[in-house]
N, C-alpha and C positions, 0 to 999 in steps of 0.2 A: 516560705513563699515559693511556689513552684515555678519552674522555667517553662517557656513555651517553645516546644520543638517545632521545626518546620517553617519558622519565620525567617526572612532574609533581610537584614541580619536578625538573629533571634533576639527580640526585644522583650524585656520584662516591663510590664505595666503595673506599677505599684499603685493600686487603687485602694489601699487601706487608708482611706481619707478620713481619719478619725478626728474631725473637728475643725478643719480649716485653720487658717492663720488668724490669730487673734489680733488683727491689725487695727481694730478700733479701740483698743485699750489706750489709756492715756500714759503709757510708759514711754521711756526714751526710745526703746526699740519695739515698735508696734507689733512685730511678728516674732518676738522673742519666745523661746520655749526652754523648758528645763530638760536637760539630757544627762543621762548616765550611761555612756557607751564605752565599753572596754575596747582595747586593741583587738581587732578581729578582721575577717575578710571584708573588703570594701563593699561588696554586694550586700552583705548582711547589715553593715552600718547604714547603707542607704535605705534599705528596707525598714530598719528600726526608726530612722529619722522620719521617713514617710508616715509611719504609724503614729509617732509622737506628735508631729507638727501638723498633720492633715494635708500637707502638700502632696500632689501627685508627682512622683519622680520617675522618669523613664530612662532606661539605660540598656545598652546591648551587652550581654555577658561577654561577648568576644572582645569588647572594648575594655571592660573592667578586668577581665581575666582573673588571675589569682592574686591580685594586689591586696595588700593589707592596709587597713585604715588605722590611724592613731586613735588613742582614747580621747573622749570628750566628756567633760563633766562640768556642770554648772548651767547657768541661764545664758542663752546665746541666741542671736537672730538666726533664722533658718538659712539666710544667704551666707552668713559667716560660717555656719556649721558645714554646709556643703563645700564651701571654699576650703576649709581646714581638712575635710575628708579627702578632697581631691588634690591637695597640695603635693606637688612633685610627681604627679601621675601623667601630666600632659593633657589631661581631660579638662573640659570647661563646662560650667552650667549655662544653659541657654533657656531663658524664660519664654514660654510659648504664649500665644494670644489668650488661651483659656486659663492661664495662670499656672499650668504645669511646668515642671523643670525637666529639660532634656540634658542628660549628661552625654556630651558629644566629644569626638575628636576635633582638633582645631579646624579642620577643613571639612567637617561633616556637613552634608546638605540637609534641607528640610524634609526630605523623603522619609528619613528615619523617624522623625517626630510624627509625621502623618501616619506611618505604619503603626507606631506605638499607640497613638490615640485610637486608631481603628481596631486594635487587637481585642479590646474588651468586648466588642460587639459580635465577635465571630463565634461559631459553634464549636463543638468538639472540646478539645483540651483547653482552648482559649476560654471556654466558659468556666473552667475551674477557678479562674481568678476573678470572676464576677461575683465577688463576695461582698461583705457588708460595706467595705470601703467605697466601692463604686456606687452602691445603693445609697450611701449616705450623701453623696454629692447631689443626689436628686431629691432628697428628703427636705421637708420644711426646716429642719435643723439637725445639727449633730452636736455631740458633747465630747470634748477632749478628755483624755485620761488625767492630764496634769493640772486640772483646774483646782482652785482653792475656794470656789464658790459656785453655786448653780449657774451654769452657762449654756447657752444654746447659740450655735453659729449657723447662719444661713449662708450657704455657699452660692457662688455665681451661677452654677448650673441650675439650681432650683429657681433662681430669679429669672433667668433667661427662658426657662421652659414654662413657667407657670404664671408669671406676672407680665401684664401688658407693658410695653416700653414707656407709655405716658404716665403710668401709675405713680401715685405719691407714696411716701414711705410707709404710711399706715397699711397699705395693701400688702406690703412685703412681710411685715412682722405679725400679721393677725393670727397665724396658726401656731404661734409659740406657746409654751406652757405659761400659764398665769397672765397671758396678754389678751386684752380685749380692746378691739377697735371697731368703730362703726361709722360708716360714711353714707348718709341718707341720700346723697345725690348720685350715687353710683360708685363702683369700685375704683378707687384712686382719683375720682373726679371731685373737684372742690376740696374743701378742708374737712378733715375728720372731726366730727363733733364729739367723739369720745376716743381717748387713747389712754389705756389704764394698764398698769403693771402691778400685779399682786394687790390691786385695789388702790394703789397710789395713782393719783391723777397727774396729768401733764403739768409740770412745774414742781412736782414732788419727787421726780427722778431726774437723772442726768442724761443729757444727750450730747453726742460728739460727732464730729465729722473729721475723719483722718486723725483721730485722737485729740481734737481740739474741742473743748466744751463751748456751748453757745446756748442762748436763750433770751427771751424777751425781758426787757428791763422791769416791767411791772411785777410779774410773778413767775418769771422763768419759763413761761409756756412757749409752745411752738405752733405756728400755723403751717400744717403739714403741706398744703398745696403750694406754699411759697418756698419750699425747700427743694430737694433733689429728686428728679424723676428716677425711676428704677433703671433706665438704660444707662445712667451715669455711674451706677454703683457696681462695685466688685463683689462685696459681701456685706453682711450685717452681723452684729453680735449683740445678744441680749444677756447682760450680766444681772442676774436677779439677786443682787447683794451689794454691799457698800464698797467692795473691792478692798485693796490694801492701801497703805499710806500713799503710794505713788499714783493712786487713782484720783485724778484731779477733777473738779467740778463743784458747782454750788449745791447740788442736791443728790449726792452719791448714795445717801442712805436708802433711797428708794430703788436703787439699781441704776444701771447705765445701758442705754440703747445707743450703740455705736454704729456708724455707717462708714464704709471705706470706699473711696472713689476707685473707679476702674483703673487697671494697670495698662499703660500703653503697650501695644503689641510690638514685638521685635521685627515684624515684617510689614512692609508698606501695604496698605489696603484701603479701599473706600467702601463703606458699608451704608447704603441707604436702607431705611426701614420705615414702615408705615402701619397704621391701624385704622380700620373702618368698622363701625358697628352701631350698636344700639344708641338711642338718644341722639341720632344724627351726629355721631362722634367721628371726627376726621383728624388724623394726626400724621405728621411726617417728620422724619429726621434724617440726619446725615452724620455719620462718624467717619473721620479721616485719621488713619494712623500713619505716621511718617516712617515707621521702622527706625532702625538705628542710623542716626546721622551725626555729623560733626557738632550739631547743636543739641544733641540729646535724643531721647525717644519720646515722641510727642503724640498726643491725641487731641483732636478737636471734635466736639460733639454738639450739634445744634438740633433743636426740636421745636415744633409749633403744633399746637392742638386747639381745636375748636369743638364744642359740644353744646347741645341744648340741655344736657343733664336730665336725670330721671325726674326731678321735681319740676313742676310746671313753672315756666317763666324764670328758670334758674340757670341761665346759660353761663358758659365759661369760655374764656380765651386765655391761652397761656403759651409763653415762649421761654425757652431755657437754653443756656449756653454753658459748656464746660470746656476748659482748656487745661492740659496738664503736660508738663515736660519733666522727664527724669534724666538728669545729666550726671554721668560718672566722671568725676574730676580726677579720680585716681583709683587704685585698687581698694582703698579703704575710705573713700570719700564720695558721698552722693549728695547732689543738690536737686531738690524737687520744687518746682514752681507750679502752683495750681490756682485757678480762679473759676468761679461760677457766677452766673447772673440769671435771675429769674424774674419775670414780670407776668402778672396774672390779673385779669379782669373778670369779675363775676357779679351776679345779682345775689345779694345776701338774704338768706331765709332765717327764720327764727323758730321753726317748728309750727305745729298747728294743733288746734283743739280737736277733741274727739268729734264735736259737732261739725267742724269744718271738714274733717276727713269723711264723715258720713254724707255731707252735702256735696263736696267737690271730688271725692275719690281719694284713693290711697296715695297717689302721687302728688297731692296738692302741696305747693310750695309758696307761690306768689300769684296774684291775680292780674288781670289786664284792664281793670276799671280805675281810671285816674281820679275818680271821686272817692276812693277808699285808700286807707293807709297801706293796704297790702299790694298796691300797684307796683309792679316790678320796676318801672321807670323811676321810682322814688328811692330805690335801694341798691345803687351801684357801688361796688368796692373795687379799689385797685391796690394790689400788693406788689411791692418791689423788694427784692433781697439780693445780696451778693455775699460771696465768701471767697477770700483770697489768702494764700499763705506762701511763705518761702521756708523750706525745711532743709537744714544742713545736718548731715550725719557723717561723722568721721571717727577714726581711731587715732587718738592723740598719742598714745603709746601702745605697746603690746598688751598692756593690762588696763588701759583707761579709754572708754568710749565716751563720745560727746554728741549730743543732739540738741538742736535749737530750732524752734518753730516761731517765726514772726508772722503774725496774722492780723487781718482786719475783716470784719463782717458788719453788714448793715441790713436794716429792715425798715420798711415804711408801709403803713396801711392808711390810705386816705379814702374816705367814703362819705356818702350822704345816705341817710336812712330816715324813714318815718319814725315817729315815736314808738310805734309798735307795728312791725312789718307783718305780724300775724293777724292784725285786726281787720275784720271785714264788716264791722258795724259802723255806719256813718254817724251814729250818735257819739262815737268816741272822737270825732273830729272837732276842730275848733282851735283858733289861735288868738291870743290876746296880746296886744302891744302896749308897752309902757314907755313913758318919756324918760329923759335922763334923771329927772327928779323922782322917778318911781311912781308917777301918776298914770292911771289907766288912760290910754288913748282911744282904744276901740277893740271890740271882739268880733271876729269873723267865724261864725259857727260852722261853716262848711269847709273852711280852709284846712289843709293837711299840715299838722304839726310835725316837725322833724328836727334834725340836727346835721351839721357838718362836723366832721372830726378828722384829725390827722395825728397819727402816732408814729414817731420815727426814732430809731436809736442807731448808734454806730459804736462798735466795740473795737478797741485796739489792744493787742495783747502779745504775750510771749511765753513760751514754755521752754525751759532749759533743764537738761538732765545730764548728769554724769554717772557713769556706771564703772565701778572699779572691781576688777576680778582679783580676789585674794585667795590664798591657799584654803581658807575655811568657808568661802562663799563670796557672793557678789554684794557689794554695797551700792545702793542706788540712792542718789540724792538730787534734789532739784527744786525748782520753784515755778509756779504759775502766777503770772501777773496780768491783770485785765482792768482796763478803764472803759466804762460804758457811759456815753453821753446820750441822754434821753430827753426828748421834748414831745409833749402831747397836749393837745387842746381840743375843745369842742365848743360850739356855740349854736344856739337855737335858730332855726330858719322856718320860714313859711314856704313849703314846697309848692303851694298853689300859686305863689307870686314869684316864681323864678328863684327860689331859695334865698330870698332876701332875709337879712339878719333880723331877729325878733328880740328887742330888749326886754328884760324881765323886771321884776319889782325892784331889783337893786340898780336899775338903770343900765345894766350891761347885758349883752346877748350871750356872753360866755358862761358856760356851766362850769368850766375849769380851764386853767392855763397853768401847766406844770412843767418845770424843768428840773431834772435830777441828774446828778453825776454819781456814778457808782464805781467804787474801787475794790478790787478783789486781790488778795495776796494769799498764796498757799505754798509755803515751803514744806518740804517733807524729807524724811530719812527712812530708808527701808533696808533691811538686811535679808538677803536670799541665802539661807543657810541649809547645808545638807549634812546633818550630824550623822546620819546612817544611810546606807545604800537604799535608794528608792524613796528617801524621805526628804521633803522640802518644808522648811519652816520659815515663815515670813513675818517677823515682828517689825513694827514700824510706827512712826509718829508723824502726824501732820498737824500743822497749825493753820487755822482758817481765820482770815481777817476780811470782813466785809464792811465797807463804810458807804452810807448813803447820805449825800448832800442834797437836801430837798428844798426847792425854792418855788413857791406857788403864789404868784400875785392874786390868783383866784383859785382857792382850793376846792377840790371836788367835795360835795356834800355840804360844806359850810359856806362856800362862796365868799370867804374872807381870805385875807393874805396869811400865809404861813411860811416861815423860814426855819428849818430845823436840820440838825445833823445828828446822826446816830451811828455808832460803831458797834459791830457785833463780832465777837471773837470766841474761839473754842479750840482747845487741844483735843485732837482726835487720835487716840491710840488704837492700834489694831494688831491682831495676830491671826495668822492663817497657817494651816498645815495640810499637806497632801502626802499620803503614804501609799506607795505601790505595794500592795499586799502580795499579789501573785502576778505573773505576766498577764496583762489585760484586765487587771482588777485594781482599782484604787479607791481610797476613802479620803475624805477631807472634812475639815472643821474650821470654823471662823467665828471670831468675836471682834466687833468693831463699834466705835462710837460715831454717830452721824450728827450732822449739823445743817440747818437751813435758816438763813436770815429771813426775817418777816417780809411779806410782800408790800408793795407800794401802798396798798389800801390802809395799812395801819397808821399812815400819816394823814389820812383824810378825815381828820377830826379837829376839834377846836384847839385842843392841847394834847400833844403826843405823850409827854411824860417818858418814863423808862419802859422800853419795850423789850421783852425777852425773846431770844431766838428759839426756834424749834430744835429739839435734840432727840436722838434715839440711841438705844443700845440694840444692836443686831446680833443675834445668835443663830447659827445654822450648821447643820451637819449633812453629809451626803456621801454617796458612793457611785462609782461608774464601773460598769463591766463591759468589756469589748471582746467579743469572740468572732470567729470566722464568719458565722452566719447571722449573728445578732448582737445588738447592743442594748444596754439597759442602764438608766440612771435614775436615782431617787434621792430626794432630800427633804428635810424638815426645817422650818424656820420659825423664829419667835422674835418679834420686834416690839420693844417697849418705847412708845412714842410719848414724849412730854411736850407740854405747851403747844398742843395741836391747834393750828389756826385753820378753821374750816369755813366753807362757803355757807351762807344762809340767805333766805329770802325774807325781806322785811318790807312793811308798808310805810312809805314816806308820805306824810300828809301833803297834799297839793301836787305830788309827783306820781304816786302809785307804787306798785311793787317793784323793788330793785334788789339786786344781789349785793351782799356785803360780806365781810369776813368777821368772824367772832372767834375768840379764844375758847376752845372747847375742852381745855384741860389736857387730858391724856387719852391715849388709845392703845390697844393691844392688837397687833397684827400677828397672825400665826397661820400655818398651813403645811400641807404636804404636796409634793410635786413628783410626778413620775413620767419618764419619757423613754421610748424604746423603738426599735426597728428590727425587723426580721427580713433577711434576704431569701426569697423563695427560690431564686435561681432563674436563669434565662432572662435576666433583665428585670424581673418582677421583685417588688419588695413591699412590705407592710410597714406603716408608720403609725404611731399613736402617742398621745400624751394626755394626762389627767391631772388636774390641780384642784385641791380643796383649799379655799381661801376664806379666812374668817377675820373680820376687823370690827371691834366693838369699842365704844368709848368706856373708859374706866368707870367702874361703879354703876354701870347701867347695862341693860340688855339691848341698847340701841346700836344697830349696825351702822358703820360708816357708809354714807351714801356712795353710790356708784361702785360698789364692791360685790360682784357676783359671787354667790356661795360656792360655785364650782365652774370650771372651764375644762373643755376637752377638745382635742382634735384627733381625727382618725382618717387614714387614707390608704389607697393602693396606688403604687407608682410603677411605671415601666419606661425603659428607654433602650433603644438600639442606637449607638452613636452614629451609625451610617444609615439609619432608617427611621421608623416611627417611634413616637413616645407619647405617653399619656399619663394623666394623674386624675384621680377623683379624691377630693379631700373635704371632709365635713368638719364643721365647727359647732360645738355646743356651748351656750352661754347660760349659766344658771340664773336664778331670780336675784333681783337686787332692788334697792329702794332709791327713789329719785332724790329725796331730801332726808336729812337726819336731824333737823331742828325746826322749831316753829316759835311763834311769839305768843306768850301767855297774855292774860287780860291786862297785866300791868305793863306790857310792852317789853318784857324780858325774854331773851332767847332761852329756850328749854329744849332738852333732848326729846325727840319724837320722830319716828320714821313715818314718812308720807310717800304716797305715789309708788306703789309696788309695781315693778316691771317683771313679768313672768318670763320663764326660760324660753329660749329660742334655739332652733337648729337650722343651719344652712349648709349648702354643699357647693363646691366649685369644681368644674371639669375643665381640664386643659388637654389638648392633643395637637400633635404636629408631626412634621417629617423633616429629618436632617438629610439634605442632599449634598454630599461632599464631592468636591472636585468635579463640578458639573461639566466643565469643558469650555473651550473658547476663552473669553475674557472673564467668564463667571466662575469664581472659585467655589463658593458655598451658597446654598439657597435653603431657607427654612420657612415654609408656610405653617401657620398655626392658628388654632381657634381657642378662645377662652370663653367659657360660659360661667358666669357668676350667678349665685343664688339659683342653682339648677332647678329646684322644685318650686320656684316663684312664690316664696313666702312673703307676705306683707305684714308680718306681725309687728306690734309695737316693740321697738328696740330700746328706747331710752326716754327719760324725762328731759324736757328742753327748757324748763322754767315756767314762769307764770306770765300771763298777759299783764301789762302795766295798769290797765284800767279795770275797776271793779265791774262785775256783771252779775246778772241774776243767779243767785246761789253761790257766787264766788266773790266774797268781799275782798280777798287778796288777789283777785284776778284768776281767770280760768286757767287750769293747767295746760301746758303745751307738751307735745310729744314728738318723737321721731319714729318713723317706721323704716323697716328694711326696704332698700331699693329693690324693685322687682327684678325678674330675670333679665340678664343682659348677655349679649353675644358680640364678641369682638374678633374680627379676622385680622391677623398680623402677618406681615411678610418682611423678611430680612434677607438681604443678599450681600455678598462680598465680592469685589473685583479689585485687582485681577486675581 
């Protein structure tokens, strides 16, 4: 790493940011890295740590001088590693607002940090250090050397430069390898209708917030628009594998998508921000950072957004709050308190038929005719969610670390909807009332049939981890415990008569009334062993216990009472290896067993019997190469999936076409993934990834639905830290099928692909300007523009199900589709005072 002559003081900007901090993993130390540093000059150790961890570390050579750093070996948090390297030097690490770490003298002012941050954007010799590390911070993702499974980390600079502040999480991750998301109402607006990882659908992979797993009680899915907006997040990590034994979660075999909340800034500041753009979108927010106080380092972030959405009559209103406080109780003890609250209102769409798109246009969502089921006023939804935790990290002894997270999160979706919000045929209307004895009272042929529904859950849990450092490696042991209380019900209503309840043939208006209590326990033991220099071996064992206590006075499907209890357990061994072959080149391999408890739907039958959990064996190998100007990573995976429970469309007499779940036996997932970046210099870099993904049911040639055969991203990025920046990034999604099963003449589910969706290509453009130290009370100012779907494609993007009522040529209901949201333009403005 070269020095920068001519700077006062001469600051070294370590921008070899090779992967970011893996803070979204479910380990005791979220930012832990494996290091093998010999006793050497302190400057060299800091440079090596920057490369290994992905942290930007800034220091003045004059401050570091000729000091020598001690040897470090093992797995350790980045904060602890810096602390050990600086022990006895009189220097201290200071975390900056952008996440970088400034190594400063005890009384150093903020000017050094500002000069260091600015150094990378200057010309001449300063440009010599504008290498792949700085370029990676701007890229859609980076890959660390020390990984033991395919991993892509999205750093904060990419999020702030390319994602509008109001965007949902699906917009953040969409450019990653093997990731496919699509939101028909506009980028980050409303909920994502598709979010897939290697072909695994939402509910088949793990999702975490600050290392804590969470998911809906029914099938572990996530309503993206009710989660965290991009402005609340520091980074995201996509782990395309089951992780090691210490990777906690109910569906880790499909991978883990982890989000990390933003780090409070060390300096006081008030940052208002706003967005205005397409679809009459207006959003504003305010971030307040306390700086270091006697009560900790705090951030409060509030945002409100309103939009008409791309789809007709599909408006949304959303408000979000984040509070986080990091308190240092001692040199080795940190207490973190965080809470978020989100409330959203939207009109819910269900897709449209090809005939409706032809009749009403590509942006058709809902109609404005109250005589039809598609009327927007009949389909309002309200979402509420919250997530809170208290995290204590401490060093119990010189060799034993302890971390404990106590958390609570909740979600509620209350809504009214017509029986089929896609239906524009008045012949599908009609409501029939019955009395308590089940006798028909009357039929109103023009009335709008519908339902009211409420689904709410609250989870309480704790994660506890101990890490013991031994002469031969680190021992990691802990447990995740979670209890989830879930209540959901729905009843039929006549929307033409003020949503009055409509009793059915059984004398009740309720279609179902369900209460279930779910208990999860996952103890684990893992060994982080370094038998040879540059080698990390991680054998481990996890035990998964999931118990569902199901109590339904009125069960879905049968409309009879059911009370049942099922426990699902599995031992999950794993082993992973990473070997540093040469400086900047590593290889890894992994074998692990996966487990997923069956979804709620398996209980919605007359008699449950014995239900088997879903299990997998995951195998993958890969390599990572990092050089001064370029990085490249590649991997191959093979997943043997047993007892696969898949979604299917069935025709229910008297009700119509509905979604259900069937046991599809087994499936094989396999593929190749490659990701790389090249720094052209002068702030420019190229980024790209390509994935070949194949998923077929065993013994057939039927592809698993919603699995594109190939995915790719490609882009050009540029940034001057004190001036302009831009990126143009394209996304290719290969062809896939909407369904993988159908019903034969006997009513049995059989494998068959239906509703082919052809490949699509989109591109997003982002550009802006960083204005630093503007003057007066205004510290920083950043205007920016985000243009999504630059070339205004309106292609069919996915299958959305079938209409519930039969129609001409469609005995199972006409197929529904989603289209790409058209081109959108959003202007964003962020400023910081003082």
